[in-house]
ZALUM-790733 format. One record per residue: residue number from 1; residue in one letter; x, y, z of N, C-alpha, C in turn. Coordinates in nm, 2 decimals, padded with zeros to 4 digits. Layout:
REM ZALUM-790733
resi: NUM; resn: A; nxx: X; nyy: Y; nzz: Z; caxx: X; cayy: Y; cazz: Z; cxx: X; cyy: Y; czz: Z
...
REM end
This chain:
REM ZALUM-790733
resi: 1; resn: X; nxx: -01.52; nyy: -01.05; nzz: 02.76; caxx: -01.45; cayy: -00.94; cazz: 02.70; cxx: -01.37; cyy: -01.00; czz: 02.58
resi: 2; resn: X; nxx: -01.38; nyy: -00.91; nzz: 02.47; caxx: -01.32; cayy: -00.94; cazz: 02.35; cxx: -01.16; cyy: -00.93; czz: 02.36
resi: 3; resn: X; nxx: -01.08; nyy: -01.03; nzz: 02.33; caxx: -00.93; cayy: -01.02; cazz: 02.32; cxx: -00.88; cyy: -00.90; czz: 02.24
resi: 4; resn: X; nxx: -00.78; nyy: -00.84; nzz: 02.28; caxx: -00.72; cayy: -00.73; cazz: 02.20; cxx: -00.66; cyy: -00.77; czz: 02.09
resi: 5; resn: X; nxx: -00.68; nyy: -00.70; nzz: 01.97; caxx: -00.60; cayy: -00.72; cazz: 01.84; cxx: -00.49; cyy: -00.62; czz: 01.84
resi: 6; resn: X; nxx: -00.37; nyy: -00.65; nzz: 01.85; caxx: -00.25; cayy: -00.57; cazz: 01.86; cxx: -00.18; cyy: -00.52; czz: 01.73
resi: 7; resn: X; nxx: -00.21; nyy: -00.61; nzz: 01.62; caxx: -00.13; cayy: -00.56; cazz: 01.49; cxx: -00.24; cyy: -00.61; czz: 01.38
resi: 8; resn: X; nxx: -00.20; nyy: -00.56; nzz: 01.25; caxx: -00.28; cayy: -00.62; cazz: 01.14; cxx: -00.19; cyy: -00.64; czz: 01.03
resi: 9; resn: X; nxx: -00.20; nyy: -00.76; nzz: 00.95; caxx: -00.11; cayy: -00.77; cazz: 00.84; cxx: -00.21; cyy: -00.82; czz: 00.73
resi: 10; resn: X; nxx: -00.19; nyy: -00.77; nzz: 00.61; caxx: -00.25; cayy: -00.81; cazz: 00.49; cxx: -00.15; cyy: -00.87; czz: 00.42
resi: 11; resn: X; nxx: -00.18; nyy: -01.00; nzz: 00.37; caxx: -00.09; cayy: -01.08; cazz: 00.28; cxx: -00.15; cyy: -01.09; czz: 00.13
resi: 12; resn: X; nxx: -00.04; nyy: -01.06; nzz: 00.04; caxx: -00.10; cayy: -01.06; cazz: -00.09; cxx: 00.00; cyy: -01.14; czz: -00.18
resi: 13; resn: X; nxx: -00.05; nyy: -01.19; nzz: -00.28; caxx: 00.04; cayy: -01.29; cazz: -00.38; cxx: 00.14; cyy: -01.20; czz: -00.46
resi: 14; resn: X; nxx: 00.26; nyy: -01.26; nzz: -00.49; caxx: 00.34; cayy: -01.21; cazz: -00.60; cxx: 00.41; cyy: -01.33; czz: -00.67
resi: 15; resn: X; nxx: 00.42; nyy: -01.31; nzz: -00.78; caxx: 00.50; cayy: -01.40; cazz: -00.86; cxx: 00.64; cyy: -01.36; czz: -00.87
resi: 16; resn: X; nxx: 00.68; nyy: -01.25; nzz: -00.85; caxx: 00.82; cayy: -01.19; cazz: -00.85; cxx: 00.85; cyy: -01.13; czz: -00.73
resi: 17; resn: X; nxx: 00.89; nyy: -01.17; nzz: -00.62; caxx: 00.93; cayy: -01.14; cazz: -00.49; cxx: 01.04; cyy: -01.03; czz: -00.48
resi: 18; resn: X; nxx: 01.14; nyy: -01.06; nzz: -00.59; caxx: 01.25; cayy: -00.97; cazz: -00.59; cxx: 01.20; cyy: -00.83; czz: -00.64
resi: 19; resn: X; nxx: 01.12; nyy: -00.83; nzz: -00.76; caxx: 01.06; cayy: -00.70; cazz: -00.82; cxx: 00.98; cyy: -00.64; czz: -00.73
resi: 20; resn: X; nxx: 00.89; nyy: -00.72; nzz: -00.64; caxx: 00.79; cayy: -00.66; cazz: -00.55; cxx: 00.89; cyy: -00.58; czz: -00.42
resi: 21; resn: X; nxx: 00.99; nyy: -00.67; nzz: -00.39; caxx: 01.07; cayy: -00.61; cazz: -00.28; cxx: 01.15; cyy: -00.47; czz: -00.32
resi: 22; resn: X; nxx: 01.19; nyy: -00.47; nzz: -00.45; caxx: 01.26; cayy: -00.35; cazz: -00.48; cxx: 01.15; cyy: -00.23; czz: -00.50
resi: 23; resn: X; nxx: 01.04; nyy: -00.26; nzz: -00.53; caxx: 00.94; cayy: -00.14; cazz: -00.53; cxx: 00.90; cyy: -00.10; czz: -00.41
resi: 24; resn: X; nxx: 00.87; nyy: -00.19; nzz: -00.31; caxx: 00.83; cayy: -00.15; cazz: -00.17; cxx: 00.94; cyy: -00.10; czz: -00.09
resi: 25; resn: X; nxx: 01.06; nyy: -00.14; nzz: -00.12; caxx: 01.18; cayy: -00.10; cazz: -00.02; cxx: 01.25; cyy: 00.02; czz: -00.09
resi: 26; resn: X; nxx: 01.27; nyy: 00.02; nzz: -00.22; caxx: 01.33; cayy: 00.13; cazz: -00.28; cxx: 01.24; cyy: 00.26; czz: -00.32
resi: 27; resn: X; nxx: 01.12; nyy: 00.22; nzz: -00.39; caxx: 01.04; cayy: 00.32; cazz: -00.43; cxx: 00.96; cyy: 00.38; czz: -00.31
resi: 28; resn: X; nxx: 00.88; nyy: 00.29; nzz: -00.25; caxx: 00.80; cayy: 00.34; cazz: -00.14; cxx: 00.87; cyy: 00.36; czz: -00.02
resi: 29; resn: X; nxx: 00.99; nyy: 00.30; nzz: 00.00; caxx: 01.08; cayy: 00.29; cazz: 00.11; cxx: 01.00; cyy: 00.26; czz: 00.25
resi: 30; resn: X; nxx: 00.93; nyy: 00.15; nzz: 00.23; caxx: 00.87; cayy: 00.09; cazz: 00.37; cxx: 00.97; cyy: 00.01; czz: 00.43
resi: 31; resn: X; nxx: 00.97; nyy: 00.03; nzz: 00.56; caxx: 01.08; cayy: -00.06; cazz: 00.63; cxx: 01.04; cyy: -00.20; czz: 00.62
resi: 32; resn: X; nxx: 01.12; nyy: -00.28; nzz: 00.61; caxx: 01.11; cayy: -00.43; cazz: 00.60; cxx: 01.10; cyy: -00.48; czz: 00.76
resi: 33; resn: X; nxx: 00.99; nyy: -00.53; nzz: 00.79; caxx: 00.97; cayy: -00.58; cazz: 00.93; cxx: 01.03; cyy: -00.73; czz: 00.95
resi: 34; resn: X; nxx: 01.01; nyy: -00.81; nzz: 00.83; caxx: 01.06; cayy: -00.95; cazz: 00.87; cxx: 01.06; cyy: -01.00; czz: 00.71
resi: 35; resn: X; nxx: 01.18; nyy: -01.08; nzz: 00.70; caxx: 01.19; cayy: -01.15; cazz: 00.59; cxx: 01.20; cyy: -01.30; czz: 00.60
resi: 36; resn: X; nxx: 01.10; nyy: -01.36; nzz: 00.56; caxx: 01.07; cayy: -01.51; cazz: 00.60; cxx: 01.12; cyy: -01.60; czz: 00.46
resi: 37; resn: X; nxx: 01.20; nyy: -01.53; nzz: 00.38; caxx: 01.24; cayy: -01.60; cazz: 00.26; cxx: 01.12; cyy: -01.60; czz: 00.15
resi: 38; resn: X; nxx: 01.02; nyy: -01.67; nzz: 00.15; caxx: 00.92; cayy: -01.69; cazz: 00.05; cxx: 00.83; cyy: -01.56; czz: 00.08
resi: 39; resn: X; nxx: 00.83; nyy: -01.51; nzz: 00.19; caxx: 00.74; cayy: -01.38; cazz: 00.22; cxx: 00.82; cyy: -01.27; czz: 00.28
resi: 40; resn: X; nxx: 00.80; nyy: -01.14; nzz: 00.24; caxx: 00.85; cayy: -01.03; cazz: 00.30; cxx: 00.75; cyy: -00.93; czz: 00.35
resi: 41; resn: X; nxx: 00.76; nyy: -00.90; nzz: 00.49; caxx: 00.66; cayy: -00.83; cazz: 00.54; cxx: 00.70; cyy: -00.68; czz: 00.57
resi: 42; resn: X; nxx: 00.63; nyy: -00.58; nzz: 00.54; caxx: 00.67; cayy: -00.44; cazz: 00.55; cxx: 00.59; cyy: -00.37; czz: 00.65
resi: 43; resn: X; nxx: 00.63; nyy: -00.29; nzz: 00.73; caxx: 00.55; cayy: -00.21; cazz: 00.82; cxx: 00.51; cyy: -00.08; czz: 00.74
resi: 44; resn: X; nxx: 00.38; nyy: -00.07; nzz: 00.75; caxx: 00.32; cayy: 00.06; cazz: 00.68; cxx: 00.29; cyy: 00.17; czz: 00.78
resi: 45; resn: X; nxx: 00.28; nyy: 00.14; nzz: 00.89; caxx: 00.26; cayy: 00.26; cazz: 01.00; cxx: 00.19; cyy: 00.19; czz: 01.13
resi: 46; resn: X; nxx: 00.24; nyy: 00.23; nzz: 01.24; caxx: 00.17; cayy: 00.20; cazz: 01.36; cxx: 00.19; cyy: 00.03; czz: 01.38
resi: 47; resn: X; nxx: 00.06; nyy: -00.03; nzz: 01.40; caxx: 00.08; cayy: -00.17; cazz: 01.42; cxx: 00.02; cyy: -00.25; czz: 01.29
resi: 48; resn: X; nxx: 00.04; nyy: -00.18; nzz: 01.16; caxx: -00.03; cayy: -00.24; cazz: 01.03; cxx: 00.09; cyy: -00.28; czz: 00.95
resi: 49; resn: X; nxx: 00.08; nyy: -00.39; nzz: 00.87; caxx: 00.19; cayy: -00.44; cazz: 00.80; cxx: 00.12; cyy: -00.50; czz: 00.68
resi: 50; resn: X; nxx: 00.21; nyy: -00.50; nzz: 00.57; caxx: 00.17; cayy: -00.55; cazz: 00.45; cxx: 00.28; cyy: -00.67; czz: 00.41
resi: 51; resn: X; nxx: 00.23; nyy: -00.78; nzz: 00.38; caxx: 00.31; cayy: -00.90; cazz: 00.33; cxx: 00.30; cyy: -00.95; czz: 00.20
resi: 52; resn: X; nxx: 00.40; nyy: -00.98; nzz: 00.13; caxx: 00.40; cayy: -01.03; cazz: -00.01; cxx: 00.46; cyy: -01.17; czz: 00.00
resi: 53; resn: X; nxx: 00.40; nyy: -01.26; nzz: -00.05; caxx: 00.44; cayy: -01.41; cazz: -00.06; cxx: 00.43; cyy: -01.46; czz: -00.19
resi: 54; resn: X; nxx: 00.55; nyy: -01.52; nzz: -00.23; caxx: 00.54; cayy: -01.59; cazz: -00.37; cxx: 00.48; cyy: -01.73; czz: -00.37
resi: 55; resn: X; nxx: 00.44; nyy: -01.79; nzz: -00.25; caxx: 00.39; cayy: -01.92; cazz: -00.25; cxx: 00.24; cyy: -01.93; czz: -00.24
resi: 56; resn: X; nxx: 00.16; nyy: -01.82; nzz: -00.23; caxx: 00.03; cayy: -01.83; cazz: -00.21; cxx: -00.03; cyy: -01.89; czz: -00.34
resi: 57; resn: X; nxx: -00.10; nyy: -01.99; nzz: -00.33; caxx: -00.16; cayy: -02.04; cazz: -00.46; cxx: -00.30; cyy: -01.98; czz: -00.47
resi: 58; resn: X; nxx: -00.33; nyy: -01.97; nzz: -00.62; caxx: -00.46; cayy: -01.91; cazz: -00.65; cxx: -00.47; cyy: -01.76; czz: -00.63
resi: 59; resn: X; nxx: -00.37; nyy: -01.70; nzz: -00.59; caxx: -00.37; cayy: -01.56; cazz: -00.56; cxx: -00.33; cyy: -01.46; czz: -00.67
resi: 60; resn: X; nxx: -00.31; nyy: -01.51; nzz: -00.80; caxx: -00.28; cayy: -01.44; cazz: -00.91; cxx: -00.38; cyy: -01.33; czz: -00.94
resi: 61; resn: X; nxx: -00.48; nyy: -01.33; nzz: -00.89; caxx: -00.58; cayy: -01.22; cazz: -00.92; cxx: -00.56; cyy: -01.09; czz: -00.86
resi: 62; resn: X; nxx: -00.54; nyy: -00.98; nzz: -00.92; caxx: -00.51; cayy: -00.86; cazz: -00.86; cxx: -00.64; cyy: -00.76; czz: -00.85
resi: 63; resn: X; nxx: -00.74; nyy: -00.79; nzz: -00.93; caxx: -00.87; cayy: -00.72; cazz: -00.95; cxx: -00.93; cyy: -00.73; czz: -00.82
resi: 64; resn: X; nxx: -01.00; nyy: -00.62; nzz: -00.78; caxx: -01.08; cayy: -00.61; cazz: -00.66; cxx: -00.99; cyy: -00.58; czz: -00.54
resi: 65; resn: X; nxx: -00.86; nyy: -00.56; nzz: -00.54; caxx: -00.77; cayy: -00.52; cazz: -00.43; cxx: -00.74; cyy: -00.38; czz: -00.45
resi: 66; resn: X; nxx: -00.76; nyy: -00.31; nzz: -00.34; caxx: -00.70; cayy: -00.18; cazz: -00.35; cxx: -00.63; cyy: -00.16; czz: -00.22
resi: 67; resn: X; nxx: -00.50; nyy: -00.13; nzz: -00.21; caxx: -00.42; cayy: -00.10; cazz: -00.11; cxx: -00.42; cyy: 00.03; czz: -00.09
resi: 68; resn: X; nxx: -00.47; nyy: 00.08; nzz: 00.04; caxx: -00.49; cayy: 00.22; cazz: 00.06; cxx: -00.38; cyy: 00.26; czz: 00.16
resi: 69; resn: X; nxx: -00.31; nyy: 00.35; nzz: 00.14; caxx: -00.20; cayy: 00.41; cazz: 00.23; cxx: -00.26; cyy: 00.56; czz: 00.27
resi: 70; resn: X; nxx: -00.28; nyy: 00.59; nzz: 00.39; caxx: -00.34; cayy: 00.70; cazz: 00.45; cxx: -00.22; cyy: 00.80; czz: 00.47
resi: 71; resn: X; nxx: -00.22; nyy: 00.92; nzz: 00.42; caxx: -00.13; cayy: 01.02; cazz: 00.46; cxx: -00.20; cyy: 01.16; czz: 00.45
resi: 72; resn: X; nxx: -00.14; nyy: 01.25; nzz: 00.54; caxx: -00.19; cayy: 01.38; cazz: 00.54; cxx: -00.13; cyy: 01.46; czz: 00.41
resi: 73; resn: X; nxx: -00.01; nyy: 01.40; nzz: 00.35; caxx: 00.05; cayy: 01.48; cazz: 00.24; cxx: 00.03; cyy: 01.40; czz: 00.12
resi: 74; resn: X; nxx: -00.08; nyy: 01.38; nzz: 00.05; caxx: -00.09; cayy: 01.31; cazz: -00.08; cxx: -00.01; cyy: 01.38; czz: -00.19
resi: 75; resn: X; nxx: 00.00; nyy: 01.51; nzz: -00.19; caxx: 00.07; cayy: 01.59; cazz: -00.30; cxx: 00.22; cyy: 01.57; czz: -00.27
resi: 76; resn: X; nxx: 00.26; nyy: 01.55; nzz: -00.14; caxx: 00.40; cayy: 01.51; cazz: -00.13; cxx: 00.44; cyy: 01.39; czz: -00.17
resi: 77; resn: X; nxx: 00.35; nyy: 01.29; nzz: -00.15; caxx: 00.37; cayy: 01.15; cazz: -00.20; cxx: 00.37; cyy: 01.14; czz: -00.37
resi: 78; resn: X; nxx: 00.28; nyy: 01.22; nzz: -00.41; caxx: 00.28; cayy: 01.23; cazz: -00.56; cxx: 00.41; cyy: 01.28; czz: -00.61
resi: 79; resn: X; nxx: 00.47; nyy: 01.39; nzz: -00.57; caxx: 00.58; cayy: 01.45; cazz: -00.60; cxx: 00.69; cyy: 01.36; czz: -00.59
resi: 80; resn: X; nxx: 00.69; nyy: 01.29; nzz: -00.47; caxx: 00.82; cayy: 01.20; cazz: -00.43; cxx: 00.81; cyy: 01.09; czz: -00.52
resi: 81; resn: X; nxx: 00.70; nyy: 01.02; nzz: -00.55; caxx: 00.72; cayy: 00.91; cazz: -00.64; cxx: 00.73; cyy: 00.95; czz: -00.78
resi: 82; resn: X; nxx: 00.66; nyy: 01.04; nzz: -00.83; caxx: 00.69; cayy: 01.09; cazz: -00.96; cxx: 00.84; cyy: 01.12; czz: -00.99
resi: 83; resn: X; nxx: 00.91; nyy: 01.17; nzz: -00.88; caxx: 01.06; cayy: 01.20; cazz: -00.90; cxx: 01.14; cyy: 01.06; czz: -00.92
resi: 84; resn: X; nxx: 01.07; nyy: 00.94; nzz: -00.85; caxx: 01.12; cayy: 00.81; cazz: -00.88; cxx: 01.08; cyy: 00.74; czz: -00.99
resi: 85; resn: X; nxx: 01.01; nyy: 00.81; nzz: -01.08; caxx: 00.97; cayy: 00.75; cazz: -01.21; cxx: 00.85; cyy: 00.66; czz: -01.21
resi: 86; resn: X; nxx: 00.77; nyy: 00.69; nzz: -01.11; caxx: 00.64; cayy: 00.61; cazz: -01.09; cxx: 00.55; cyy: 00.67; czz: -01.18
resi: 87; resn: X; nxx: 00.46; nyy: 00.59; nzz: -01.25; caxx: 00.35; cayy: 00.65; cazz: -01.35; cxx: 00.22; cyy: 00.61; czz: -01.27
resi: 88; resn: X; nxx: 00.15; nyy: 00.75; nzz: -01.26; caxx: 00.01; cayy: 00.73; cazz: -01.19; cxx: -00.10; cyy: 00.71; czz: -01.27
resi: 89; resn: X; nxx: -00.18; nyy: 00.62; nzz: -01.22; caxx: -00.31; cayy: 00.61; cazz: -01.31; cxx: -00.41; cyy: 00.73; czz: -01.29
resi: 90; resn: X; nxx: -00.39; nyy: 00.79; nzz: -01.17; caxx: -00.48; cayy: 00.92; cazz: -01.16; cxx: -00.39; cyy: 01.02; czz: -01.06
resi: 91; resn: X; nxx: -00.40; nyy: 01.12; nzz: -01.10; caxx: -00.31; cayy: 01.24; cazz: -01.02; cxx: -00.40; cyy: 01.26; czz: -00.89
resi: 92; resn: X; nxx: -00.34; nyy: 01.33; nzz: -00.80; caxx: -00.43; cayy: 01.37; cazz: -00.68; cxx: -00.54; cyy: 01.46; czz: -00.73
resi: 93; resn: X; nxx: -00.65; nyy: 01.41; nzz: -00.65; caxx: -00.79; cayy: 01.48; cazz: -00.70; cxx: -00.88; cyy: 01.47; czz: -00.57
resi: 94; resn: X; nxx: -00.98; nyy: 01.56; nzz: -00.57; caxx: -01.08; cayy: 01.55; cazz: -00.47; cxx: -01.19; cyy: 01.46; czz: -00.51
resi: 95; resn: X; nxx: -01.24; nyy: 01.37; nzz: -00.43; caxx: -01.35; cayy: 01.27; cazz: -00.44; cxx: -01.46; cyy: 01.33; czz: -00.35
resi: 96; resn: X; nxx: -01.55; nyy: 01.40; nzz: -00.40; caxx: -01.65; cayy: 01.46; cazz: -00.32; cxx: -01.74; cyy: 01.35; czz: -00.26
resi: 97; resn: X; nxx: -01.77; nyy: 01.24; nzz: -00.34; caxx: -01.86; cayy: 01.14; cazz: -00.30; cxx: -01.82; cyy: 01.08; czz: -00.15
resi: 98; resn: X; nxx: -01.68; nyy: 01.05; nzz: -00.14; caxx: -01.63; cayy: 01.01; cazz: -00.02; cxx: -01.55; cyy: 01.10; czz: 00.08
resi: 99; resn: X; nxx: -01.55; nyy: 01.21; nzz: 00.04; caxx: -01.49; cayy: 01.33; cazz: 00.12; cxx: -01.33; cyy: 01.28; czz: 00.13
resi: 100; resn: X; nxx: -01.28; nyy: 01.26; nzz: 00.04; caxx: -01.14; cayy: 01.22; cazz: 00.04; cxx: -01.05; cyy: 01.30; czz: -00.07
resi: 101; resn: X; nxx: -00.91; nyy: 01.30; nzz: -00.05; caxx: -00.83; cayy: 01.36; cazz: -00.15; cxx: -00.73; cyy: 01.24; czz: -00.18
resi: 102; resn: X; nxx: -00.72; nyy: 01.20; nzz: -00.31; caxx: -00.64; cayy: 01.05; cazz: -00.32; cxx: -00.57; cyy: 01.07; czz: -00.47
resi: 103; resn: X; nxx: -00.48; nyy: 00.98; nzz: -00.50; caxx: -00.44; cayy: 00.96; cazz: -00.62; cxx: -00.41; cyy: 00.80; czz: -00.62
resi: 104; resn: X; nxx: -00.39; nyy: 00.75; nzz: -00.75; caxx: -00.38; cayy: 00.59; cazz: -00.78; cxx: -00.25; cyy: 00.56; czz: -00.85
resi: 105; resn: X; nxx: -00.19; nyy: 00.45; nzz: -00.82; caxx: -00.08; cayy: 00.40; cazz: -00.91; cxx: -00.10; cyy: 00.25; czz: -00.90
resi: 106; resn: X; nxx: -00.01; nyy: 00.18; nzz: -00.96; caxx: 00.02; cayy: 00.03; cazz: -00.95; cxx: 00.15; cyy: -00.02; czz: -00.91
resi: 107; resn: X; nxx: 00.13; nyy: -00.12; nzz: -00.83; caxx: 00.26; cayy: -00.20; cazz: -00.81; cxx: 00.32; cyy: -00.29; czz: -00.92
resi: 108; resn: X; nxx: 00.44; nyy: -00.34; nzz: -00.91; caxx: 00.48; cayy: -00.42; cazz: -01.02; cxx: 00.39; cyy: -00.56; czz: -01.04
resi: 109; resn: X; nxx: 00.31; nyy: -00.59; nzz: -00.94; caxx: 00.22; cayy: -00.71; cazz: -00.95; cxx: 00.09; cyy: -00.67; czz: -01.02
resi: 110; resn: X; nxx: 00.06; nyy: -00.54; nzz: -01.02; caxx: -00.07; cayy: -00.48; cazz: -01.08; cxx: -00.16; cyy: -00.46; czz: -00.98
resi: 111; resn: X; nxx: -00.14; nyy: -00.46; nzz: -00.84; caxx: -00.22; cayy: -00.42; cazz: -00.74; cxx: -00.23; cyy: -00.27; czz: -00.75
resi: 112; resn: X; nxx: -00.35; nyy: -00.24; nzz: -00.74; caxx: -00.38; cayy: -00.07; cazz: -00.72; cxx: -00.35; cyy: -00.02; czz: -00.58
resi: 113; resn: X; nxx: -00.28; nyy: 00.08; nzz: -00.58; caxx: -00.23; cayy: 00.14; cazz: -00.47; cxx: -00.30; cyy: 00.29; czz: -00.46
resi: 114; resn: X; nxx: -00.36; nyy: 00.31; nzz: -00.37; caxx: -00.42; cayy: 00.45; cazz: -00.35; cxx: -00.36; cyy: 00.52; czz: -00.21
resi: 115; resn: X; nxx: -00.32; nyy: 00.64; nzz: -00.25; caxx: -00.26; cayy: 00.74; cazz: -00.13; cxx: -00.38; cyy: 00.83; czz: -00.11
resi: 116; resn: X; nxx: -00.42; nyy: 00.83; nzz: 00.01; caxx: -00.55; cayy: 00.89; cazz: 00.04; cxx: -00.53; cyy: 00.97; czz: 00.18
resi: 117; resn: X; nxx: -00.62; nyy: 01.10; nzz: 00.17; caxx: -00.63; cayy: 01.17; cazz: 00.29; cxx: -00.77; cyy: 01.18; czz: 00.31
resi: 118; resn: X; nxx: -00.82; nyy: 01.14; nzz: 00.42; caxx: -00.96; cayy: 01.15; cazz: 00.47; cxx: -00.99; cyy: 01.29; czz: 00.51
resi: 119; resn: X; nxx: -01.08; nyy: 01.36; nzz: 00.45; caxx: -01.12; cayy: 01.50; cazz: 00.47; cxx: -01.22; cyy: 01.51; czz: 00.57
resi: 120; resn: X; nxx: -01.29; nyy: 01.39; nzz: 00.61; caxx: -01.40; cayy: 01.39; cazz: 00.71; cxx: -01.35; cyy: 01.40; czz: 00.85
resi: 121; resn: X; nxx: -01.38; nyy: 01.51; nzz: 00.93; caxx: -01.34; cayy: 01.51; cazz: 01.06; cxx: -01.35; cyy: 01.41; czz: 01.16
resi: 122; resn: X; nxx: -01.45; nyy: 01.33; nzz: 01.12; caxx: -01.49; cayy: 01.21; cazz: 01.22; cxx: -01.38; cyy: 01.08; czz: 01.20
resi: 123; resn: X; nxx: -01.30; nyy: 01.08; nzz: 01.09; caxx: -01.20; cayy: 00.99; cazz: 01.07; cxx: -01.09; cyy: 01.00; czz: 01.20
resi: 124; resn: X; nxx: -01.07; nyy: 00.88; nzz: 01.27; caxx: -00.99; cayy: 00.88; cazz: 01.37; cxx: -00.83; cyy: 00.91; czz: 01.32
resi: 125; resn: X; nxx: -00.76; nyy: 00.97; nzz: 01.41; caxx: -00.61; cayy: 00.99; cazz: 01.39; cxx: -00.53; cyy: 00.87; czz: 01.43
REM end
């Protein structure tokens, strides 16, 4: 029998942990789960976490990474973040190819953030 996986954490590099913390704590308002000094870990929902560390070597590349936050209210997030001065790379739009509704923005590190709603009824809740 396969052992259980109880949580999931994605760690990303940051050169400026203070600026990153301000964005994720003040703009996105993600709850800080753990401050390890060189790393700050945020709860994104359920058992999923996102950590930013300033000491990870060779992690300066932000290309190829998409941080997707799934929400039923993409338009609500868009309005909420616009009111906080966030500039979007793409406003909310339907993506027929993947049957999703989504928008894109970048965090202070240059990571692409997608806020997305799955329209496929087969996506688990």
